[in-house]
Steps between C-alpha positions, in 0.01 A plus 500: 500500500784741579638461149164599351459788742843634406402469135174690569694779672736518203211520254327770707816707538570483127149609406488779761845626393371517145218726617213251504224586752496280810154354428596391152830357628322299770247371249773400256699332777192310618437380147853364469489305829338163552343336799482661843735786419294596196186501716673713762614757244151509349357568845762768563413664169130510592571636848729777374249582226238542772722759671683301765876552534737244354688444828173466692383241250827310512472480879193285450724225355764439772585154362589655164654839586761543772456795734817654355341498152189671637709759684701582188183544292344714774809727499467537123133587521 
């Protein structure tokens, strides 16, 4: 799972660095993932689209996202 999560972070960082909006980047990332991680990123996309913060949403998945990851995203927000 960590390998796929690192890959998802890489994909997201590349798209965001290129200027893609966060919602589109999350949607694209969710579409490229399979299984549980794809479902998690789809849920994150929907939550952020509804107005919830990315870090707050990630906190809802403690088995997927380490607290350090959440803290780094929160600092960036």
